[in-house]
C-alpha positions as CSV (number, residue, x, y, z in Angstrom):
1,M,-9.4,-1.2,-17.7
2,R,-9.6,-5.0,-18.5
3,Q,-12.8,-6.8,-17.7
4,S,-12.6,-8.8,-14.5
5,S,-13.8,-12.4,-14.9
6,P,-17.0,-13.4,-13.2
7,L,-15.0,-15.8,-11.0
8,L,-12.7,-13.1,-9.8
9,L,-15.7,-10.8,-9.1
10,K,-17.4,-13.6,-7.1
11,Q,-14.2,-14.0,-5.1
12,T,-13.7,-10.3,-4.3
13,H,-17.4,-9.8,-3.4
14,R,-17.2,-12.9,-1.1
15,L,-14.1,-11.6,0.6
16,R,-15.5,-8.2,1.2
17,R,-18.7,-9.7,2.6
18,A,-16.6,-11.7,5.0
19,I,-14.6,-8.6,6.0
20,R,-17.8,-6.5,6.3
21,S,-19.4,-9.1,8.6
22,A,-16.2,-9.4,10.8
23,Q,-15.8,-13.0,9.7
24,Y,-12.3,-12.2,8.5
25,N,-9.9,-9.5,9.8
26,G,-6.5,-10.9,8.8
27,P,-3.9,-9.8,6.2
28,T,-5.0,-9.7,2.6
29,S,-1.7,-10.6,0.9
30,G,-2.2,-13.6,-1.4
31,L,-6.0,-13.4,-1.2
32,V,-8.0,-13.4,-4.5
33,T,-4.9,-13.6,-6.7
34,G,-5.1,-11.2,-9.6
35,A,-7.3,-8.6,-7.8
36,M,-5.9,-5.2,-7.2
37,Q,-5.4,-4.1,-3.6
38,G,-4.8,-0.7,-2.2
39,K,-3.8,1.2,0.9
40,V,-6.3,3.7,2.2
41,V,-6.0,7.2,3.7
42,I,-9.1,8.9,4.9
43,L,-8.9,12.7,5.7
44,P,-11.2,15.6,6.4
45,A,-12.1,17.5,3.2
46,D,-10.1,20.6,4.2
47,W,-6.9,18.6,4.2
48,A,-7.7,16.6,1.0
49,D,-6.5,19.1,-1.7
50,E,-3.2,19.5,0.0
51,F,-2.7,15.7,0.3
52,L,-3.8,15.2,-3.3
53,L,-1.0,17.6,-4.4
54,Y,1.5,15.8,-2.1
55,C,0.6,12.5,-3.9
56,Q,0.9,14.1,-7.3
57,K,4.4,15.5,-6.4
58,N,5.5,12.1,-5.1
59,P,3.9,9.6,-7.5
60,T,6.3,6.7,-6.9
61,S,5.6,6.6,-3.2
62,C,2.0,7.7,-3.5
63,P,0.5,6.1,-6.6
64,L,-3.2,7.1,-6.6
65,I,-5.7,4.6,-8.0
66,G,-8.9,6.1,-6.5
67,I,-10.4,9.1,-4.7
68,S,-13.9,9.3,-3.2
69,E,-16.3,12.2,-3.3
70,V,-16.6,14.2,-0.1
71,G,-18.5,12.2,2.5
72,D,-19.1,9.3,0.1
73,F,-18.1,5.9,1.6
74,R,-18.5,4.2,-1.9
75,L,-15.9,3.8,-4.6
76,P,-17.9,2.4,-7.6
77,K,-15.0,2.7,-10.0
78,L,-13.0,0.2,-7.8
79,G,-15.9,-2.0,-6.8
80,S,-19.7,-1.9,-7.3
81,D,-20.4,-2.8,-3.7
82,I,-17.5,-1.3,-1.8
83,D,-18.3,0.3,1.5
84,L,-15.3,2.1,3.0
85,R,-16.7,2.0,6.5
86,Y,-16.6,-1.8,6.7
87,D,-14.5,-3.3,3.8
88,I,-11.0,-3.2,5.3
89,P,-10.0,-5.9,7.8
90,E,-8.6,-3.5,10.3
91,Y,-8.5,0.3,10.5
92,Y,-6.2,2.6,12.5
93,I,-7.7,5.8,13.8
94,Y,-5.4,8.8,14.6
95,Q,-6.0,12.1,16.2
96,H,-3.3,14.9,15.8
97,G,-0.8,12.3,14.6
98,K,-1.3,9.9,17.4
99,K,-3.0,6.5,17.0
100,V,-5.9,6.3,19.4
101,N,-7.8,3.2,18.2
102,S,-7.9,0.2,15.9
103,C,-11.2,-1.4,14.8
104,T,-12.8,-3.6,12.2
105,D,-15.3,-1.0,11.0
106,I,-15.5,2.8,11.2
107,A,-19.3,3.2,11.0
108,T,-19.4,5.2,14.2
109,H,-16.4,7.3,13.3
110,W,-17.5,8.2,9.8
111,Q,-17.9,11.9,9.0
112,D,-19.7,13.6,6.2
113,N,-16.6,15.6,5.3
114,F,-14.3,12.6,4.8
115,V,-12.4,12.0,1.6
116,T,-10.8,8.6,0.9
117,F,-7.6,8.1,-1.1
118,V,-6.7,4.6,-2.3
119,L,-3.1,4.1,-3.3
120,G,-1.6,1.3,-5.3
121,C,0.2,-1.5,-3.4
122,S,3.2,-3.6,-4.0
123,F,1.1,-6.7,-3.5
124,S,0.3,-6.3,-7.2
125,F,3.8,-6.6,-8.4
126,E,4.6,-9.3,-5.8
127,N,2.0,-11.5,-7.6
128,A,3.7,-10.8,-11.0
129,L,7.1,-11.6,-9.5
130,S,5.8,-14.9,-8.1
131,Q,4.3,-15.9,-11.4
132,A,7.8,-15.3,-13.0
133,G,9.4,-17.6,-10.5
134,L,10.8,-14.7,-8.4
135,T,8.7,-15.2,-5.3
136,P,9.6,-12.5,-2.8
137,R,11.3,-13.7,0.3
138,N,8.6,-12.2,2.6
139,V,6.0,-14.2,0.7
140,E,8.1,-17.4,0.9
141,E,8.6,-16.9,4.7
142,Q,5.0,-15.7,5.2
143,V,5.9,-12.5,7.0
144,D,5.3,-8.8,6.3
145,V,7.9,-7.3,4.0
146,P,10.6,-5.4,5.8
147,M,10.4,-1.6,5.6
148,Y,12.9,1.1,6.4
149,E,13.0,4.9,6.6
150,T,15.6,6.3,4.2
151,N,17.4,9.7,4.0
152,I,15.6,10.4,0.8
153,A,13.3,13.3,1.4
154,T,9.9,13.5,-0.4
155,V,8.7,16.7,-2.0
156,P,6.9,18.6,0.8
157,V,3.5,20.1,0.1
158,G,2.1,22.5,2.8
159,R,1.7,20.5,6.0
160,F,2.7,17.2,4.4
161,F,6.4,16.1,4.5
162,G,8.7,13.2,5.4
163,N,11.4,10.9,4.2
164,T,10.8,8.1,1.8
165,I,10.0,4.7,3.3
166,V,11.2,1.6,1.3
167,T,10.4,-2.1,1.2
168,M,13.3,-4.5,0.7
169,R,13.4,-7.8,-1.2
170,P,16.7,-9.7,-1.7
171,Y,17.6,-11.2,-5.0
172,S,20.7,-12.6,-6.8
173,P,22.1,-10.0,-9.2
174,K,20.7,-12.0,-12.2
175,D,17.3,-12.3,-10.7
176,A,17.4,-8.6,-9.6
177,I,17.6,-7.5,-13.2
178,H,14.5,-9.6,-14.1
179,A,12.7,-8.2,-11.0
180,I,13.5,-4.7,-12.0
181,Q,12.1,-5.3,-15.5
182,I,8.9,-6.8,-14.1
183,T,8.2,-4.1,-11.4
184,S,9.0,-1.3,-13.9
185,R,5.7,-2.2,-15.6
186,F,3.7,-1.4,-12.4
187,P,4.1,2.4,-11.9
188,K,0.8,2.5,-10.0
189,A,2.2,-0.1,-7.6
190,H,5.5,1.8,-6.9
191,G,7.2,0.7,-10.1
192,A,10.9,0.1,-10.4
193,P,13.2,0.0,-7.4
194,L,14.6,3.3,-6.0
195,H,17.9,1.7,-5.0
196,F,19.8,-1.6,-4.9
197,G,23.0,-2.5,-3.1
198,S,24.5,-0.8,-0.1
199,P,21.8,0.2,2.4
200,S,23.9,2.8,4.0
201,D,23.8,4.9,0.7
202,I,20.2,5.7,1.5
203,G,20.6,6.0,5.2
204,I,19.7,2.5,6.4
205,D,22.1,1.3,9.1
206,N,21.0,-2.2,9.8
207,L,18.8,-4.5,7.7
208,A,18.1,-6.7,10.7
209,L,16.2,-3.8,12.3
210,P,13.4,-2.7,10.0
211,D,11.3,0.3,11.0
212,F,8.2,-1.6,10.0
213,G,7.3,-5.1,9.0
214,N,9.6,-8.1,9.7
215,T,13.1,-9.2,8.9
216,V,13.7,-11.8,6.1
217,S,16.6,-14.0,5.4
218,I,19.2,-12.8,2.9
219,K,21.2,-15.7,1.2
220,E,24.8,-15.7,0.2
221,G,25.3,-13.8,-3.0
222,E,22.0,-11.9,-2.8
223,V,21.7,-8.1,-2.8
224,P,19.0,-6.0,-1.2
225,I,16.6,-4.3,-3.6
226,F,14.6,-1.3,-2.3
227,W,11.2,-0.2,-3.6
228,A,9.1,2.8,-2.5
229,S,6.5,2.0,0.1
230,G,3.0,3.1,0.7
231,I,3.9,3.8,4.3
232,T,5.5,7.0,3.0
233,P,2.2,8.9,2.6
234,Q,1.0,7.6,5.9
235,I,4.1,9.0,7.6
236,A,3.5,12.3,5.8
237,V,0.0,12.4,7.1
238,Q,1.2,11.7,10.6
239,N,3.7,14.5,10.3
240,A,0.9,16.9,9.1
241,S,-1.1,15.9,12.2
242,P,-4.7,16.6,11.1
243,P,-7.3,16.5,13.9
244,I,-8.5,13.0,12.7
245,Y,-7.5,10.6,10.0
246,I,-7.9,6.9,9.3
247,T,-5.7,4.4,7.5
248,N,-5.7,0.6,6.9
249,A,-3.6,-1.5,9.3
250,P,-0.4,-2.7,7.7
251,G,-0.9,-5.7,5.4
252,K,-4.7,-5.3,5.5
253,M,-5.7,-3.6,2.3
254,L,-8.9,-2.7,0.4
255,V,-9.4,-5.5,-2.1
256,T,-11.0,-4.1,-5.3
257,D,-12.7,-5.6,-8.3
258,L,-10.0,-4.4,-10.7
259,L,-7.1,-6.5,-11.9
260,D,-3.4,-6.2,-10.9
261,M,-2.7,-6.0,-14.6
262,D,-4.7,-2.7,-14.8
263,L,-1.7,-1.2,-13.0
264,T,0.8,-2.2,-15.7
265,I,2.2,-0.4,-18.7
266,I,3.1,-2.2,-21.9
């Protein structure tokens, strides 16, 4: 891992303190540029081994960057002061696959048998795309990236199963080649696209009706490019229907002390 700069560490710690004290509960996209962000899934320990294997069997959709010890709300490898009970702007709480609550901290919901999984997020490669002059349309238009359920089944493991969810970003064919090259260097942030071109080939009927997120404009001559999405493991957990589990709200991630570039391959 590369050494984060003192300035970046100051910024990540300041942001987490603001989130922890409920001074900030908004989206984290674009905050602390260069800091790695991750999606979070919190499960009871007797479901954790099965979910870990599901992630390992589906690494593009479920790129693991951190796992906690049982009952431990800290993740020192991702941030010296991280407290998983408070450091996400908004949590969703589910019981048997049904969302029952959203809240800005889970201190009263925390259980001694919880295991937390942190998965790499496309925010990391979006920053790299923007630096290369290929700013994603959702970033330009300041909306959540559009996400769609495909007909591409993930590899099921025990109680965990589901189709692959993808994000979509449109580019001209020339820019698409460059975008593919850039994102291929981020396997822990979903890596290269799964598909580009005709949405119907992967079971998407209408780009104007995303299953999650918002629509974005597609300009003349552009083609839709589809990357795996971290919503995929969340859907798999919903399908498995454990008695209780917790995730981050869409677009509201755990901001770590690590660098986006730690997710790259040379």
